[in-house]
C-alpha positions as a printed NumPy array, in Angstrom:
array([[ 10.576,  70.449, -24.901],
       [ 11.31 ,  72.779, -28.243],
       [  8.865,  75.396, -28.633],
       [  6.217,  75.249, -31.887],
       [  7.465,  77.628, -34.505],
       [  5.676,  80.814, -35.578],
       [  3.231,  81.009, -38.353],
       [  1.375,  83.097, -40.395],
       [ -2.143,  83.912, -41.709],
       [ -2.121,  84.431, -44.985],
       [ -5.253,  85.937, -46.517],
       [ -6.282,  85.805, -50.242],
       [ -9.119,  88.19 , -51.65 ],
       [-10.339,  87.116, -55.105],
       [-13.483,  88.103, -57.421],
       [-15.633,  85.38 , -56.292],
       [-13.702,  83.895, -53.015],
       [-12.047,  84.779, -50.086],
       [ -9.256,  82.313, -48.863],
       [ -7.422,  82.027, -45.712],
       [ -4.9  ,  79.616, -44.5  ],
       [ -2.348,  79.005, -41.346],
       [  0.635,  78.56 , -43.06 ],
       [  3.972,  77.286, -41.625],
       [  7.684,  78.555, -42.673],
       [  8.252,  74.896, -44.85 ],
       [  5.276,  75.937, -46.767],
       [  2.686,  73.441, -44.919],
       [ -0.981,  74.288, -44.966],
       [ -2.34 ,  73.921, -41.361],
       [ -5.521,  74.929, -41.912],
       [ -7.703,  76.272, -44.449],
       [-10.876,  77.786, -45.166],
       [-12.59 ,  79.987, -48.15 ],
       [-16.167,  81.466, -48.818],
       [-17.674,  83.212, -51.549],
       [-18.148,  86.789, -51.796],
       [-21.496,  88.584, -53.51 ],
       [-20.589,  90.554, -57.03 ],
       [-22.967,  93.212, -57.578],
       [-24.222,  93.66 , -60.86 ],
       [-26.484,  95.05 , -62.845],
       [-27.06 ,  95.963, -66.762],
       [-25.15 ,  98.62 , -66.989],
       [-22.194,  96.903, -66.189],
       [-21.542,  97.226, -62.54 ],
       [-19.602,  94.319, -61.307],
       [-19.105,  95.785, -57.271],
       [-18.028,  94.432, -53.938],
       [-19.342,  95.904, -50.854],
       [-16.608,  97.118, -47.983],
       [-18.127,  96.538, -45.606],
       [-19.576,  92.731, -46.481],
       [-16.082,  91.924, -47.832],
       [-14.053,  92.828, -44.466],
       [-16.911,  90.635, -42.786],
       [-16.384,  87.73 , -44.922],
       [-12.375,  88.173, -44.817],
       [-12.874,  88.294, -40.766],
       [-15.085,  85.172, -40.795],
       [-12.882,  82.91 , -42.732],
       [ -9.492,  84.348, -40.897],
       [-11.258,  83.187, -37.593],
       [-12.226,  79.988, -39.357],
       [ -8.193,  78.807, -39.194],
       [ -6.648,  80.783, -37.088],
       [ -8.416,  79.909, -34.112],
       [ -6.843,  76.768, -33.335],
       [ -3.147,  78.449, -33.702],
       [ -3.766,  81.546, -31.899],
       [ -1.025,  81.581, -29.997],
       [  1.524,  81.045, -32.793],
       [  0.51 ,  83.265, -35.44 ],
       [  2.553,  86.186, -35.279],
       [  1.889,  87.313, -39.195],
       [ -0.762,  88.311, -41.237],
       [  0.121,  88.922, -44.667],
       [ -2.407,  89.656, -47.754],
       [ -2.73 ,  89.486, -51.237],
       [ -5.566,  90.466, -52.675],
       [ -6.715,  91.067, -56.939],
       [ -5.42 ,  94.452, -58.551],
       [ -7.838,  96.468, -60.669],
       [-10.366,  97.508, -58.086],
       [-11.21 , 101.072, -56.454],
       [-13.142, 102.612, -54.53 ],
       [-13.87 , 106.297, -53.254],
       [-13.317, 107.592, -49.65 ],
       [-14.532, 110.89 , -48.064],
       [-12.599, 112.454, -45.235],
       [-13.467, 110.315, -42.769],
       [-12.66 , 107.525, -44.839],
       [-16.479, 106.277, -45.319],
       [-17.01 , 104.379, -48.582],
       [-18.514, 106.738, -51.26 ],
       [-18.856, 103.81 , -53.746],
       [-18.647, 100.102, -54.125],
       [-15.283,  98.481, -54.894],
       [-15.071,  98.552, -58.769],
       [-13.583,  95.318, -59.415],
       [-11.607,  94.199, -61.895],
       [-15.039,  92.917, -63.986],
       [-16.816,  96.119, -63.595],
       [-17.351,  97.842, -67.502],
       [-19.005, 101.   , -66.925],
       [-15.399, 102.825, -67.455],
       [-15.722, 101.396, -71.132],
       [-18.311, 104.577, -72.061],
       [-15.695, 107.126, -71.261],
       [-12.213, 105.442, -71.98 ],
       [-12.39 , 106.69 , -75.654],
       [-12.134, 110.002, -74.198],
       [ -9.453, 109.539, -71.848],
       [ -7.327, 108.088, -74.611],
       [ -8.381, 111.312, -76.763],
       [ -7.184, 113.82 , -73.837],
       [ -3.637, 111.969, -72.941],
       [ -0.715, 110.216, -74.758],
       [ -1.527, 106.655, -74.073],
       [  2.073, 105.438, -75.254],
       [  3.677, 107.753, -72.956],
       [  1.478, 106.391, -70.041],
       [  2.185, 102.577, -71.165],
       [  5.759, 103.548, -71.129],
       [  6.027, 105.   , -67.652],
       [  3.389, 103.004, -65.839],
       [  3.8  ,  99.865, -68.169],
       [ -0.014,  99.479, -68.308],
       [ -1.484,  99.439, -71.667],
       [ -4.898, 101.49 , -72.919],
       [ -7.683,  99.339, -71.142],
       [-10.28 , 100.689, -69.539],
       [-10.028,  97.986, -66.935],
       [ -7.468, 100.166, -64.715],
       [ -8.339, 102.497, -61.721],
       [ -7.229, 105.34 , -63.743],
       [-10.148, 104.676, -66.423],
       [-12.65 , 104.316, -63.385],
       [-11.879, 107.526, -61.727],
       [-12.309, 109.253, -64.713],
       [-15.153, 107.253, -65.367],
       [-16.424, 108.337, -62.461],
       [-15.732, 111.547, -62.906],
       [-17.904, 112.202, -66.11 ],
       [-20.512, 110.213, -64.72 ],
       [-20.676, 111.226, -60.956],
       [-19.33 , 114.641, -60.407],
       [-20.619, 114.882, -56.713],
       [-19.349, 112.083, -55.75 ],
       [-16.275, 112.457, -57.36 ],
       [-15.776, 116.128, -55.336],
       [-16.68 , 114.112, -52.137],
       [-13.737, 111.921, -52.726],
       [-10.812, 112.436, -50.623],
       [ -8.977, 108.872, -51.232],
       [ -9.079, 106.374, -54.257],
       [ -8.196, 102.963, -52.609],
       [ -7.615,  99.541, -53.672],
       [ -9.14 ,  96.619, -52.188],
       [ -5.947,  95.577, -50.378],
       [ -5.473,  99.456, -49.815],
       [ -9.232,  99.459, -47.837],
       [ -8.329,  95.525, -45.87 ],
       [ -5.491,  97.639, -44.506],
       [ -7.528, 100.828, -43.223],
       [ -9.969,  98.417, -41.436],
       [ -6.53 ,  96.566, -39.78 ],
       [ -4.284,  99.194, -38.73 ],
       [ -6.716, 102.703, -38.723],
       [ -4.547, 104.198, -41.919],
       [ -4.563, 102.882, -45.621],
       [ -1.492, 102.522, -47.328],
       [ -0.788, 100.541, -50.727],
       [  2.212,  98.387, -51.976],
       [  4.294,  98.611, -55.499],
       [  3.122,  95.581, -56.894],
       [ -0.979,  96.535, -56.372],
       [ -0.24 , 100.291, -57.306],
       [  1.426,  98.947, -60.66 ],
       [ -1.703,  97.749, -61.892],
       [ -3.675, 101.837, -60.894],
       [ -1.863, 102.948, -64.241],
       [ -0.594, 106.193, -62.015],
       [  2.424, 104.373, -60.807],
       [  5.779, 105.034, -62.195],
       [  6.873, 101.431, -63.225],
       [ 10.628, 102.41 , -62.753],
       [ 11.074, 104.997, -59.949],
       [  7.941, 102.737, -58.146],
       [  6.92 , 106.5  , -57.445],
       [  3.172, 107.855, -57.922],
       [  3.272, 110.097, -61.516],
       [  1.936, 113.115, -61.323],
       [  1.068, 113.47 , -65.122],
       [ -1.409, 110.313, -65.215],
       [ -2.965, 111.693, -61.995],
       [ -3.143, 115.374, -63.099],
       [ -5.147, 113.455, -66.239],
       [ -7.795, 112.507, -64.399],
       [ -7.827, 116.013, -61.959],
       [ -6.258, 113.95 , -59.068],
       [ -2.566, 115.059, -57.049],
       [ -0.642, 112.463, -54.933],
       [ -2.796, 113.379, -51.73 ],
       [ -6.069, 112.08 , -53.007],
       [ -3.965, 108.388, -53.28 ],
       [ -2.458, 106.202, -50.36 ],
       [  0.706, 106.392, -48.947],
       [  3.275, 103.433, -50.367],
       [  4.899, 101.296, -48.497],
       [  7.137,  98.235, -48.93 ],
       [  4.916,  94.802, -49.744],
       [  7.264,  92.699, -47.305],
       [  7.873,  94.519, -44.626],
       [  6.136,  94.773, -41.454],
       [  4.273,  97.872, -41.244],
       [  2.316,  98.004, -38.287],
       [  0.422,  95.851, -35.416],
       [ -3.189,  95.391, -36.144],
       [ -5.936,  97.129, -33.55 ],
       [ -6.756,  95.217, -30.747],
       [-10.442,  94.96 , -32.157],
       [ -9.488,  93.845, -35.585],
       [ -7.027,  90.964, -33.767],
       [-10.083,  89.819, -32.144],
       [-12.   ,  89.457, -35.715],
       [ -9.219,  87.6  , -37.329],
       [ -8.906,  85.564, -34.287],
       [ -5.37 ,  86.425, -33.685],
       [ -3.335,  87.518, -30.699],
       [ -2.905,  91.187, -29.662],
       [  0.171,  92.415, -31.035],
       [ -0.275,  90.367, -34.26 ],
       [  2.   ,  92.18 , -37.212],
       [  0.836,  93.309, -40.145],
       [  2.21 ,  92.963, -43.952],
       [  0.783,  93.98 , -46.857],
       [  2.17 ,  91.178, -49.155],
       [  1.796,  91.047, -52.651],
       [ -0.95 ,  91.135, -55.465],
       [ -2.94 ,  87.896, -56.046],
       [ -0.871,  87.076, -59.303],
       [  2.33 ,  88.026, -57.608],
       [  1.412,  85.7  , -54.768],
       [  0.695,  83.132, -57.075],
       [  3.879,  83.369, -58.812],
       [  5.749,  82.949, -56.018],
       [  3.412,  79.809, -54.501],
       [  4.424,  78.218, -58.031],
       [  8.345,  78.922, -57.95 ],
       [  9.024,  81.832, -60.17 ],
       [ 12.708,  82.181, -58.911],
       [ 13.662,  77.769, -59.165],
       [ 11.633,  78.247, -63.05 ],
       [ 11.892,  80.896, -65.106],
       [  8.786,  81.569, -66.11 ],
       [  4.931,  80.317, -64.649],
       [  1.806,  80.244, -66.195],
       [ -1.321,  80.102, -63.442],
       [ -3.714,  78.201, -65.487],
       [ -7.42 ,  78.104, -64.342],
       [-10.726,  80.156, -65.108],
       [ -8.463,  82.915, -66.608],
       [ -4.59 ,  82.274, -67.316],
       [ -1.243,  84.683, -66.855],
       [  2.33 ,  83.709, -68.365],
       [  4.911,  85.927, -66.252],
       [  8.42 ,  85.931, -66.06 ],
       [ 10.587,  86.921, -63.478],
       [ 13.368,  89.669, -64.584],
       [ 15.679,  92.199, -62.864],
       [ 14.223,  95.565, -64.289],
       [ 10.97 ,  96.607, -66.069],
       [  9.92 ,  95.737, -69.797],
       [  7.183,  97.329, -71.5  ],
       [  6.451,  96.025, -74.859],
       [  8.693,  98.21 , -77.445],
       [  6.277,  97.188, -80.354],
       [  2.903,  99.765, -81.452],
       [  0.73 ,  96.457, -79.739],
       [  1.645,  97.007, -76.201],
       [  0.608,  93.683, -75.603],
       [  2.828,  93.52 , -72.057],
       [  2.109,  94.212, -68.79 ],
       [  4.935,  94.776, -66.417],
       [  3.968,  94.975, -62.863],
       [  6.521,  95.054, -59.96 ],
       [  6.712,  91.686, -57.489],
       [  9.036,  92.581, -54.209],
       [ 12.609,  93.163, -53.553],
       [ 13.993,  94.422, -57.271],
       [ 12.02 ,  92.075, -59.394],
       [  9.404,  92.482, -61.929],
       [  7.03 ,  90.09 , -63.72 ],
       [  6.35 ,  91.077, -67.313],
       [  3.781,  89.342, -69.253],
       [  0.31 ,  89.289, -69.595],
       [ -2.998,  87.838, -68.553],
       [ -5.888,  86.279, -70.558],
       [ -9.864,  86.303, -69.772],
       [-10.555,  83.072, -71.214],
       [ -8.364,  79.782, -70.022],
       [-10.549,  77.106, -68.172],
       [-13.834,  79.315, -68.515],
       [-13.595,  77.71 , -71.945],
       [-13.82 ,  74.269, -71.226],
       [-16.636,  75.195, -68.559],
       [-18.673,  76.689, -70.972],
       [-18.542,  73.83 , -73.495],
       [-19.836,  71.467, -70.414],
       [-22.512,  73.568, -69.031],
       [-23.76 ,  74.575, -72.172],
       [-23.719,  72.471, -75.041],
       [-21.498,  68.558, -73.746],
       [-21.875,  67.948, -70.501],
       [-19.702,  65.433, -68.264],
       [-16.982,  65.867, -66.164],
       [-13.667,  67.947, -66.821],
       [-11.723,  64.493, -66.994],
       [-14.231,  62.99 , -69.319],
       [-13.926,  66.028, -71.567],
       [-10.213,  66.138, -71.746],
       [-10.106,  62.176, -72.182],
       [-12.525,  63.035, -74.924],
       [ -9.976,  65.919, -76.894],
       [ -7.155,  63.376, -76.198],
       [ -9.535,  60.358, -78.16 ],
       [ -8.386,  62.359, -81.716],
       [ -4.686,  62.495, -82.848],
       [ -5.898,  66.573, -83.725],
       [ -8.158,  68.686, -84.167],
       [ -8.525,  68.218, -88.071],
       [ -8.239,  71.283, -89.128],
       [-10.789,  73.089, -86.72 ],
       [ -9.314,  75.95 , -85.012],
       [-11.065,  78.131, -81.812],
       [-10.68 ,  81.242, -81.439],
       [-11.714,  81.582, -77.484],
       [-12.514,  85.054, -76.804],
       [-15.649,  84.192, -74.919],
       [-15.363,  87.191, -72.938],
       [-13.38 ,  89.268, -75.046],
       [ -9.467,  89.691, -73.967],
       [ -7.05 ,  91.806, -72.488],
       [ -4.941,  92.297, -75.432],
       [ -5.304,  95.575, -77.061],
       [ -5.14 ,  93.963, -80.655],
       [ -7.701,  91.855, -79.347],
       [-10.249,  94.192, -77.659],
       [-12.716,  93.882, -75.159],
       [-15.696,  93.297, -77.536],
       [-13.732,  90.222, -79.373],
       [-16.071,  86.925, -79.268],
       [-15.385,  83.042, -79.569],
       [-15.092,  81.659, -83.322],
       [-14.888,  78.006, -84.481],
       [-13.117,  78.113, -88.027],
       [-12.855,  75.069, -90.312],
       [-16.337,  73.326, -88.747],
       [-16.913,  70.518, -91.156],
       [-19.363,  67.405, -90.881],
       [-16.472,  64.84 , -90.086],
       [-15.682,  67.118, -86.901],
       [-17.201,  65.885, -83.912],
       [-17.354,  66.195, -79.717],
       [-13.436,  65.546, -79.531],
       [-12.68 ,  67.674, -82.288],
       [-14.548,  70.537, -81.068],
       [-12.717,  69.79 , -77.395],
       [ -9.443,  69.341, -79.05 ],
       [ -9.482,  72.673, -80.881],
       [-10.483,  74.571, -77.57 ],
       [ -7.455,  73.517, -75.615],
       [ -5.945,  74.326, -78.366],
       [ -7.14 ,  77.971, -78.602],
       [ -6.492,  78.78 , -74.972],
       [ -2.699,  77.303, -75.327],
       [ -2.809,  79.652, -78.402],
       [ -3.776,  82.518, -76.39 ],
       [ -1.025,  81.937, -74.121],
       [  1.421,  81.859, -77.279],
       [  0.26 ,  85.268, -77.983],
       [  2.011,  86.455, -74.566],
       [  4.861,  84.404, -75.393],
       [  5.425,  85.618, -78.567],
       [  5.284,  89.369, -77.146],
       [  7.9  ,  88.379, -74.406],
       [ 10.071,  86.405, -76.887],
       [ 10.009,  90.308, -79.396],
       [ 11.193,  91.631, -76.286],
       [ 14.48 ,  89.49 , -75.683],
       [ 12.889,  87.764, -72.705],
       [ 12.908,  83.774, -72.997],
       [ 10.785,  81.953, -71.302],
       [ 13.179,  79.226, -69.947],
       [ 11.162,  76.186, -67.786],
       [  8.002,  76.982, -67.156],
       [  6.245,  76.099, -63.881],
       [  2.026,  75.665, -64.346],
       [ -0.829,  76.024, -61.375],
       [ -4.179,  76.052, -61.148],
       [ -7.02 ,  73.41 , -62.36 ],
       [ -5.494,  72.728, -65.666],
       [ -2.426,  71.92 , -64.257],
       [ -4.428,  68.325, -63.791],
       [ -4.982,  67.529, -67.277],
       [ -1.846,  66.1  , -68.59 ],
       [ -3.256,  66.823, -72.49 ],
       [ -3.311,  70.242, -71.557],
       [  0.561,  70.45 , -69.686],
       [  1.425,  68.744, -73.284],
       [ -0.115,  70.964, -75.712],
       [  1.275,  73.781, -73.396],
       [  4.973,  72.324, -73.372],
       [  4.453,  71.595, -77.58 ],
       [  3.496,  74.782, -78.084],
       [  5.753,  77.044, -76.075],
       [  8.781,  74.534, -77.112],
       [ 10.273,  74.176, -73.862],
       [  9.854,  71.958, -70.195],
       [  6.716,  72.747, -68.272],
       [  6.846,  71.551, -65.045],
       [  3.25 ,  71.394, -62.572],
       [  3.134,  72.562, -58.589],
       [  2.708,  70.35 , -56.14 ],
       [  0.749,  73.678, -54.281],
       [ -2.952,  73.706, -54.502],
       [ -3.501,  76.975, -53.278],
       [ -0.07 ,  78.405, -54.747],
       [ -1.484,  82.159, -53.66 ],
       [ -1.781,  81.71 , -50.242],
       [  1.587,  79.978, -50.422],
       [  3.162,  83.02 , -51.605],
       [  1.336,  85.176, -49.259],
       [  2.414,  83.374, -46.902],
       [  6.204,  83.787, -48.211],
       [  6.174,  87.255, -47.714],
       [  4.464,  87.091, -44.46 ],
       [  7.552,  84.742, -43.306],
       [ 10.279,  86.932, -45.162],
       [  9.237,  89.947, -43.011],
       [  9.14 ,  88.162, -40.064],
       [ 12.511,  87.113, -40.172],
       [ 12.447,  83.694, -41.19 ],
       [ 13.823,  83.845, -44.757],
       [ 16.527,  86.716, -45.908],
       [ 14.342,  87.268, -48.956],
       [ 11.241,  86.393, -50.896],
       [ 13.44 ,  84.274, -53.223],
       [ 14.716,  81.939, -50.77 ],
       [ 11.589,  81.519, -49.302],
       [ 10.02 ,  80.877, -52.498],
       [ 12.559,  78.51 , -53.247],
       [ 12.047,  76.337, -49.734],
       [  8.776,  76.441, -49.729],
       [  7.816,  75.153, -53.057],
       [  7.835,  71.513, -54.766],
       [  7.538,  70.638, -58.056],
       [  5.918,  67.847, -59.423],
       [  5.225,  66.029, -63.13 ],
       [  7.872,  67.072, -65.705],
       [  6.163,  67.453, -69.337],
       [  8.66 ,  67.696, -72.45 ],
       [  7.757,  68.933, -76.026],
       [  5.916,  66.23 , -77.983],
       [  7.54 ,  66.273, -81.266],
       [  4.476,  64.151, -82.815],
       [  2.218,  67.17 , -81.892],
       [  4.911,  70.177, -82.881],
       [  4.278,  70.272, -86.598],
       [  0.351,  69.888, -86.279],
       [  0.435,  72.817, -83.564],
       [  2.19 ,  74.905, -85.509],
       [  0.437,  75.197, -88.64 ],
       [ -2.636,  75.491, -86.591],
       [ -1.275,  78.436, -84.677],
       [ -0.843,  79.779, -87.823],
       [ -3.724,  79.745, -88.836],
       [ -4.839,  80.653, -85.099],
       [ -2.931,  84.08 , -85.933],
       [ -4.338,  84.71 , -89.201],
       [ -8.043,  84.942, -87.489],
       [ -7.101,  86.847, -84.85 ],
       [ -5.937,  89.125, -87.408],
       [ -8.931,  88.829, -89.31 ],
       [-11.862,  88.892, -86.817],
       [-10.02 ,  89.888, -83.299],
       [ -9.952,  93.516, -83.88 ],
       [-12.821,  94.608, -81.963],
       [-12.199,  97.449, -79.025]])
């Protein structure tokens, strides 16, 4: 009898949910589970995860999916959100919660950091624009507002770094996660001494860098029991969550990827890092793996805009709302800036807000919905424009996420981008991407490129609609004018 093939336990740590799946080398999710984790917030802008609770939930979700396949799992591979940070003391005990990407407290001291250092130089070296979301700004905020805790801190870790410590007994980080600290040289993939020194640290205060796509050790026996895997299971650090999604969508078979969920990102795979040559610093460039970088950017407001309209104004299901948007030929001159929670683009800023412009008595629900869908697409077009300005073409775009189920939204995206858009068949591209890295590290593929091409499947293809093109082009010009006029609050 032919022995059954080895499997990967893929773990994805998000800000709202922790997910896990057991995945075979063909890309089949054999089991899947997720569990919400509590975000600790208050009126100060705090948005943290409790480190112990996060580890406990990770183990619970992993056990749910792994127990049936315990004897076949030989590798655990992890993806996790970027921009998180916690301080630990010399015994690796947490001194803070995990300060997440949703935490806004560093905004209060970020202007002082920007005055103290050359942010253009930091951007060109690290690929990270001057935003308070990065750990560099969070560390500076801690130093300014809680010097006692800052002095006690031995190491500053990301969420995945902390999980690796709990599983191996020693903290490590990998380049795709470290790229979003604003402290890593995006070209050399080494810590940048000048950035670190700017916040009173040195390289001993940061975890050692290891490759994202290699086995870095065996999980401790105690942690194997907690995860529900056999003793001797290998750990692969994996890539950050957006990188895992890009792999799971098939970034190497397409030219670019859009993950279109509550938020959205547009990124393209390149053999070298690229920063925005212009003054806007609109691109972020993160490392993926194996000499591949992902220039592009994310937007805060994508599916959340439709959720807001549904929950607060219009009711109904997402399918009913998109059908209502499709019931009108165009938005009849109505334009929406969908910046309900500000934006990461430095030229728009975190204090920008949502705006409807051109609202008249003849507009009804369908026009409002269509303008909202177009507004999200136009926000992604700003990222596309930044890529094109820097000689990075989109080519064919592979799309995943909840919005990919809307044929209207996908047709709008294809028309506005003026390129073919192909929907991914994977419902969990992040877990699939994490598994690709795990199977590659285990030797079942020669590269993550090979794994991504073998384990992904493309779905429906959308092409630009010439009937929409002229109308959307005119609307986009109005949208950009409004951004210039209203969207510059930092």
